[in-house]
MDTraj code that builds the backbone (N, CA, C; nanometers):
import mdtraj as md
import numpy as np

residues = "MET SER THR GLN ILE THR ASP ARG PRO PRO THR GLU ILE THR ALA PHE ARG ARG GLU CYS ASN ALA ARG ARG HIS ASN GLU LEU GLU PHE GLU GLY THR ALA ASN LEU ARG ASP LEU PRO LYS GLY SER TYR GLN ALA GLU ALA ASP ALA VAL HIS VAL MET SER THR ASP ILE ASP VAL LEU ALA ALA TRP LEU TYR GLU MET GLY GLY THR VAL THR THR THR ASP THR GLY HIS GLY VAL THR VAL TRP THR LEU HIS THR ARG THR ASP VAL ASP PRO GLY ARG VAL ALA CYS PRO VAL ARG VAL SER VAL PRO LEU VAL THR GLY SER PRO VAL MET HIS GLU ILE ALA ALA ALA VAL ALA ALA".split()
xyz = np.array([
    [-6.8406, 4.1768, 29.0491],
    [-6.9356, 4.1023, 28.9377],
    [-6.9954, 4.2229, 28.8760],
    [-6.9898, 4.2348, 28.7545],
    [-7.0450, 4.3279, 28.7026],
    [-7.1853, 4.3011, 28.6030],
    [-7.2548, 4.3964, 28.6476],
    [-7.4156, 4.3643, 28.5713],
    [-7.4537, 4.4262, 28.4179],
    [-7.3486, 4.4705, 28.3994],
    [-7.3381, 4.5721, 28.2996],
    [-7.3371, 4.5090, 28.1721],
    [-7.4110, 4.5148, 28.0630],
    [-7.4048, 4.4334, 27.9462],
    [-7.3222, 4.5068, 27.8717],
    [-7.2718, 4.4099, 27.7718],
    [-7.1694, 4.4666, 27.7037],
    [-7.2004, 4.3952, 27.5586],
    [-7.2154, 4.5145, 27.4530],
    [-7.2379, 4.4990, 27.3219],
    [-7.1037, 4.4220, 27.2851],
    [-7.1697, 4.3328, 27.1540],
    [-7.1162, 4.2495, 27.0591],
    [-6.9702, 4.3823, 26.9782],
    [-6.8738, 4.3437, 26.9099],
    [-6.8376, 4.4442, 26.8197],
    [-6.9049, 4.4005, 26.6891],
    [-6.9389, 4.5300, 26.5920],
    [-7.0178, 4.5218, 26.4992],
    [-6.9820, 4.3862, 26.4068],
    [-6.8353, 4.4046, 26.4050],
    [-6.8391, 4.3001, 26.3058],
    [-6.8512, 4.1874, 26.3327],
    [-6.8700, 4.1165, 26.4243],
    [-6.8952, 4.0084, 26.5005],
    [-7.0394, 3.9586, 26.4461],
    [-7.1609, 4.1056, 26.4555],
    [-7.2880, 4.0960, 26.4190],
    [-7.2949, 4.0635, 26.2867],
    [-7.1984, 4.1649, 26.2033],
    [-7.2084, 4.1271, 26.0762],
    [-7.1789, 4.0479, 26.0150],
    [-7.1054, 3.9804, 26.0488],
    [-7.0065, 3.8026, 25.9646],
    [-7.1126, 3.6851, 26.0618],
    [-7.2179, 3.6881, 26.1455],
    [-7.3100, 3.6110, 26.1732],
    [-7.4414, 3.6116, 26.0799],
    [-7.5068, 3.7474, 26.0988],
    [-7.5666, 3.7770, 25.9874],
    [-7.5457, 3.7231, 25.8249],
    [-7.4792, 3.7466, 25.7874],
    [-7.3754, 3.7383, 25.6779],
    [-7.4249, 3.5531, 25.6522],
    [-7.3508, 3.4565, 25.7659],
    [-7.3655, 3.3476, 25.7231],
    [-7.5076, 3.3154, 25.7463],
    [-7.5587, 3.3804, 25.8251],
    [-7.7492, 3.2951, 25.8262],
    [-7.8074, 3.3550, 25.6955],
    [-7.7901, 3.4826, 25.6194],
    [-7.7974, 3.5209, 25.5096],
    [-7.7613, 3.4095, 25.4267],
    [-7.6540, 3.3764, 25.3908],
    [-7.5924, 3.2809, 25.3445],
    [-7.6766, 3.1116, 25.3307],
    [-7.7051, 3.0945, 25.4808],
    [-7.7722, 2.9493, 25.4842],
    [-7.9057, 2.9572, 25.4412],
    [-7.9993, 3.0913, 25.4433],
    [-8.0884, 3.0637, 25.4222],
    [-8.1304, 3.0688, 25.2790],
    [-8.0079, 3.1702, 25.2375],
    [-8.0037, 3.1472, 25.0531],
    [-8.0251, 2.9921, 24.9882],
    [-7.8952, 2.9509, 25.0331],
    [-7.9063, 2.8189, 25.0296],
    [-7.9946, 2.7319, 25.0497],
    [-8.0631, 2.7660, 25.1333],
    [-8.1897, 2.6216, 25.1735],
    [-8.2850, 2.6448, 25.0792],
    [-8.3025, 2.7966, 25.0318],
    [-8.4046, 2.8338, 24.9645],
    [-8.3962, 2.8035, 24.7946],
    [-8.2738, 2.7782, 24.7926],
    [-8.2162, 2.7541, 24.6323],
    [-8.2101, 2.6106, 24.6248],
    [-8.1918, 2.5163, 24.7088],
    [-8.1940, 2.4125, 24.7194],
    [-8.3287, 2.3602, 24.7324],
    [-8.4280, 2.4005, 24.8321],
    [-8.5813, 2.3967, 24.7964],
    [-8.6672, 2.4003, 24.6545],
    [-8.5869, 2.5070, 24.5797],
    [-8.6361, 2.5344, 24.4586],
    [-8.5990, 2.4210, 24.3719],
    [-8.4745, 2.4195, 24.3454],
    [-8.4526, 2.3417, 24.2833],
    [-8.5218, 2.1549, 24.2988],
    [-8.5094, 2.1413, 24.3993],
    [-8.5567, 2.0016, 24.4959],
    [-8.6856, 1.9626, 24.3898],
    [-8.7732, 2.0835, 24.4002],
    [-8.9236, 2.1006, 24.4063],
    [-8.9329, 2.0983, 24.2898],
    [-8.8755, 2.1751, 24.1764],
    [-8.8948, 2.2216, 24.0821],
    [-8.8999, 2.1416, 23.9760],
    [-8.7475, 2.0496, 23.9837],
    [-8.7143, 1.9086, 23.9069],
    [-8.7213, 1.7377, 23.9635],
    [-8.8295, 1.7593, 24.0962],
    [-8.8988, 1.6602, 24.1661],
    [-8.7718, 1.5916, 24.2462],
    [-8.6510, 1.6152, 24.2637],
    [-8.5710, 1.5397, 24.3292],
    [-8.5865, 1.5353, 24.4628],
    [-8.5489, 1.4056, 24.4791],
    [-8.5138, 1.3454, 24.6265],
    [-8.4312, 1.4735, 24.7241],
    [-8.4867, 1.4825, 24.8049],
    [-8.4621, 1.5220, 24.9459],
    [-8.3137, 1.4722, 25.0642],
    [-8.3705, 1.3726, 25.0261],
    [-8.2829, 1.2815, 25.1428],
    [-8.3205, 1.3782, 25.2760],
    [-8.1886, 1.3451, 25.3443],
    [-8.1896, 1.4621, 25.5028],
    [-8.0920, 1.5372, 25.4497],
    [-8.1063, 1.6721, 25.4994],
    [-8.0309, 1.8022, 25.4297],
    [-8.0068, 1.8640, 25.5474],
    [-7.8943, 1.9414, 25.5269],
    [-7.8983, 2.0364, 25.6166],
    [-7.8071, 2.1473, 25.5427],
    [-7.8524, 2.2957, 25.5267],
    [-7.7803, 2.3571, 25.4353],
    [-7.7176, 2.4627, 25.5208],
    [-7.6006, 2.5351, 25.5263],
    [-7.4578, 2.5588, 25.5465],
    [-7.4642, 2.7063, 25.4662],
    [-7.4004, 2.7297, 25.5307],
    [-7.3127, 2.9077, 25.4367],
    [-7.2513, 2.8589, 25.3094],
    [-7.1516, 2.7242, 25.2863],
    [-7.0859, 2.6887, 25.1803],
    [-7.1721, 2.6286, 25.1187],
    [-7.2594, 2.5683, 25.1332],
    [-7.3155, 2.4427, 25.0698],
    [-7.4566, 2.3477, 25.1260],
    [-7.5120, 2.3028, 25.0311],
    [-7.6243, 2.2396, 25.1128],
    [-7.5537, 2.0583, 25.0896],
    [-7.5788, 2.0256, 25.2337],
    [-7.5326, 1.8708, 25.2160],
    [-7.6431, 1.7114, 25.2482],
    [-7.6824, 1.6825, 25.1564],
    [-7.8120, 1.6147, 25.1634],
    [-7.6948, 1.4579, 25.1792],
    [-7.7513, 1.3562, 25.2784],
    [-7.7243, 1.2682, 25.3383],
    [-7.8408, 1.1662, 25.3223],
    [-7.7971, 1.0381, 25.2302],
    [-7.9054, 0.9557, 25.2012],
    [-7.8041, 0.8086, 25.2183],
    [-7.9074, 0.6937, 25.2559],
    [-7.8516, 0.5256, 25.2458],
    [-7.9029, 0.4948, 25.1310],
    [-7.9394, 0.5867, 25.0481],
    [-8.0303, 0.5179, 24.8993],
    [-7.9260, 0.5882, 24.7537],
    [-7.8588, 0.5139, 24.7439],
    [-7.8097, 0.5705, 24.6196],
    [-7.8542, 0.5844, 24.4915],
    [-8.0313, 0.5945, 24.5362],
    [-8.0915, 0.6395, 24.3659],
    [-8.1251, 0.7890, 24.3775],
    [-8.0598, 0.8313, 24.5166],
    [-8.1081, 0.9770, 24.5803],
    [-7.9480, 1.0689, 24.5189],
    [-7.8350, 1.0133, 24.4865],
    [-7.7604, 1.0215, 24.4476],
    [-7.7505, 1.0168, 24.2965],
    [-7.8051, 0.9427, 24.2416],
    [-7.8286, 0.8896, 24.0762],
    [-7.9222, 0.9612, 24.0375],
    [-8.0172, 1.0337, 24.1201],
    [-8.1388, 1.1496, 24.0544],
    [-8.0694, 1.2923, 24.0551],
    [-8.0014, 1.2836, 24.1304],
    [-7.9545, 1.4215, 24.1681],
    [-7.8523, 1.4565, 24.0065],
    [-7.7394, 1.3335, 24.0254],
    [-7.6624, 1.3446, 23.9310],
    [-7.7062, 1.3210, 23.7592],
    [-7.8313, 1.2677, 23.7685],
    [-7.9002, 1.2732, 23.5954],
    [-7.9553, 1.3828, 23.5582],
    [-8.0206, 1.4588, 23.6691],
    [-8.0751, 1.5866, 23.6666],
    [-8.0236, 1.6920, 23.6481],
    [-7.8887, 1.6971, 23.7658],
    [-7.8001, 1.8446, 23.7425],
    [-7.6721, 1.7991, 23.7188],
    [-7.6049, 1.6814, 23.7058],
    [-7.4895, 1.6771, 23.6511],
    [-7.3862, 1.7150, 23.7654],
    [-7.2322, 1.6792, 23.7184],
    [-7.1522, 1.7000, 23.8784],
    [-7.0860, 1.5978, 23.8615],
    [-6.9523, 1.5875, 23.9846],
    [-6.8720, 1.5019, 23.9509],
    [-6.9319, 1.4206, 24.0726],
    [-6.8388, 1.2889, 24.0822],
    [-6.8416, 1.1816, 24.2150],
    [-6.6812, 1.2219, 24.2897],
    [-6.6790, 1.1894, 24.3869],
    [-6.5825, 1.1283, 24.4688],
    [-6.6337, 1.0324, 24.5491],
    [-6.5043, 0.9678, 24.5628],
    [-6.5169, 0.8635, 24.6722],
    [-6.4236, 0.8877, 24.8017],
    [-6.4803, 0.8036, 24.9308],
    [-6.4257, 0.8243, 25.0325],
    [-6.3971, 0.7032, 25.1305],
    [-6.2742, 0.6661, 25.1351],
    [-6.2958, 0.4863, 25.1698],
    [-6.2719, 0.5540, 25.3455],
    [-6.3928, 0.4835, 25.4219],
    [-6.3555, 0.5301, 25.5998],
    [-6.2957, 0.4468, 25.6306],
    [-6.2141, 0.2971, 25.5787],
    [-6.0757, 0.2297, 25.6609],
    [-6.2095, 0.1150, 25.7447],
    [-6.3556, 0.1115, 25.7693],
    [-6.4481, 0.0445, 25.8217],
    [-6.5055, -0.0301, 25.7266],
    [-6.4709, -0.0526, 25.6408],
    [-6.5449, -0.1437, 25.5077],
    [-6.6798, -0.0372, 25.4392],
    [-6.6290, 0.0591, 25.4545],
    [-6.7624, 0.1663, 25.4430],
    [-6.6949, 0.2645, 25.2838],
    [-6.7261, 0.3172, 25.2283],
    [-6.6834, 0.3672, 25.1140],
    [-6.8166, 0.4872, 25.0762],
    [-6.7690, 0.6213, 25.1324],
    [-6.8491, 0.7400, 25.1157],
    [-6.8514, 0.7822, 24.9553],
    [-6.9698, 0.7525, 24.8832],
    [-6.9801, 0.8120, 24.7540],
    [-7.0541, 0.9533, 24.7356],
    [-6.9548, 1.0702, 24.7097],
    [-7.0152, 1.2130, 24.7086],
    [-7.0391, 1.2720, 24.5831],
    [-7.1775, 1.3287, 24.5499],
    [-7.1721, 1.4110, 24.4214],
    [-7.1834, 1.5388, 24.4447],
    [-7.0842, 1.5955, 24.3924],
    [-7.0249, 1.7741, 24.4121],
    [-7.1144, 1.8556, 24.2855],
    [-7.2510, 1.8878, 24.3301],
    [-7.3042, 1.9602, 24.2245],
    [-7.3863, 2.0825, 24.2626],
    [-7.4709, 2.1780, 24.2038],
    [-7.5153, 2.2775, 24.2090],
    [-7.6698, 2.3020, 24.1878],
    [-7.7325, 2.3753, 24.2283],
    [-7.8684, 2.3750, 24.2012],
    [-7.8739, 2.5189, 24.1006],
    [-8.0108, 2.4882, 24.0281],
    [-8.0520, 2.5738, 23.9354],
    [-7.9987, 2.6873, 23.9576],
    [-7.9759, 2.7958, 23.8275],
    [-7.9462, 2.9319, 23.8276],
    [-8.0570, 3.0476, 23.7566],
    [-8.1249, 3.1140, 23.8538],
    [-8.2016, 3.1675, 23.7680],
    [-8.1654, 3.2876, 23.7527],
    [-8.1969, 3.3964, 23.6506],
    [-8.1309, 3.4950, 23.6189],
    [-8.1361, 3.6017, 23.7496],
    [-8.0065, 3.6699, 23.7681],
    [-8.0164, 3.7737, 23.9033],
    [-7.9675, 3.7538, 24.0437],
    [-7.9469, 3.5248, 24.0211],
    [-7.9406, 3.4460, 24.1423],
    [-7.8237, 3.4087, 24.1595],
    [-7.7545, 3.3084, 24.2435],
    [-7.6549, 3.2524, 24.2325],
    [-7.6717, 3.1528, 24.3103],
    [-7.6039, 3.0405, 24.2065],
    [-7.6606, 2.8957, 24.2766],
    [-7.5601, 2.9035, 24.3999],
    [-7.6003, 2.7378, 24.4361],
    [-7.5557, 2.7345, 24.5433],
    [-7.4899, 2.5775, 24.5425],
    [-7.3461, 2.5023, 24.5697],
    [-7.3087, 2.4059, 24.5596],
    [-7.4242, 2.2890, 24.6565],
    [-7.4468, 2.1796, 24.6088],
    [-7.5275, 2.0650, 24.6415],
    [-7.4355, 1.9242, 24.6819],
    [-7.3949, 1.9039, 24.7809],
    [-7.3145, 1.7683, 24.8351],
    [-7.4170, 1.6704, 24.8275],
    [-7.4333, 1.5542, 24.7758],
    [-7.5260, 1.4041, 24.7832],
    [-7.3858, 1.3517, 24.8392],
    [-7.4223, 1.2745, 24.9658],
    [-7.3614, 1.1516, 25.0361],
    [-7.4608, 1.0220, 25.0437],
    [-7.3565, 0.9523, 25.0288],
    [-7.4207, 0.8055, 25.0171],
    [-7.3340, 0.7228, 25.0888],
    [-7.3564, 0.6416, 25.1486],
    [-7.2394, 0.5323, 25.2534],
    [-7.2410, 0.4113, 25.1864],
    [-7.1524, 0.3276, 25.1287],
    [-7.1907, 0.2163, 25.0863],
    [-7.0518, 0.0960, 25.1493],
    [-7.1428, 0.0032, 25.1196],
    [-6.9864, -0.1002, 25.2118],
    [-6.9021, -0.1399, 25.0610],
    [-6.8152, -0.1067, 25.1115],
    [-6.6520, -0.0774, 25.0448],
    [-6.6840, -0.2344, 24.9262],
    [-6.6860, -0.1884, 24.7899],
    [-6.6669, -0.2987, 24.6757],
    [-6.8039, -0.3290, 24.6322],
    [-6.8837, -0.2327, 24.6961],
    [-7.0570, -0.2717, 24.6690],
    [-7.0483, -0.2107, 24.4739],
    [-7.1844, -0.2979, 24.3868],
    [-7.1633, -0.2473, 24.2717],
    [-7.2248, -0.1408, 24.2818],
    [-7.2097, -0.0055, 24.1673],
    [-7.3038, 0.0802, 24.1420],
    [-7.3358, 0.1061, 24.0157],
    [-7.3922, 0.2027, 23.9886],
    [-7.4577, 0.2011, 23.8413],
    [-7.3589, 0.2820, 23.7362],
    [-7.3345, 0.2243, 23.6501],
    [-7.2376, 0.2852, 23.5383],
    [-7.2232, 0.3889, 23.5183],
    [-7.3297, 0.4884, 23.5342],
    [-7.3082, 0.6232, 23.5441],
    [-7.2512, 0.7065, 23.6520],
    [-7.2523, 0.6109, 23.7635],
    [-7.2322, 0.6849, 23.8945],
    [-7.0568, 0.6402, 23.9170],
    [-7.0233, 0.5313, 23.8618],
    [-6.8675, 0.5303, 23.8383],
    [-6.8129, 0.5707, 23.7477],
    [-6.8729, 0.6643, 23.6236],
    [-6.8189, 0.7302, 23.5108],
    [-6.7806, 0.8442, 23.5611],
    [-6.8704, 0.8579, 23.6560],
    [-6.8812, 1.0327, 23.7102],
    [-6.7534, 1.0571, 23.8209],
    [-6.6848, 0.9814, 23.8400],
    [-6.6025, 0.9432, 23.9831],
    [-6.4931, 1.0677, 23.9455],
    [-6.4651, 1.1348, 23.9969],
    [-6.3183, 1.2187, 23.9680],
    [-6.2177, 1.1954, 23.9545],
    [-6.1159, 1.1888, 23.8080],
    [-6.0130, 1.1145, 23.8453],
    [-5.8928, 1.1802, 23.9024],
])
top = md.Topology()
chain = top.add_chain()
for i, resn in enumerate(residues, 1):
    res = top.add_residue(resn, chain, resSeq=i)
    for name in ("N", "CA", "C"):
        top.add_atom(name, md.element.get_by_symbol(name[0]), res)
traj = md.Trajectory(xyz[None], top)
């Protein structure tokens, strides 16, 4: 058994740092937009590719749709639940890059939703 410490390859460290930086960037962009526009944050998780907002309140999705626009997709889980997901972005400041925001809300399949949300469902 060896006690020698092995170094990680530089490319692995670089990739890890890049992912951490992307996650932090997305979190800061999301926080800034949500605070500036007084949008509900629900329960969110920042990832390197997007910020995922989860809520059981359809009004969270409606607030983001009204303020930020976007398209909505629906996914039937097959268990009497449909997940409604808004695909939108954060605000864009000069010199900054917006991050994708996904706001997801599970509803009982067939539940009525606001006309504006139903109209935003991607064709």
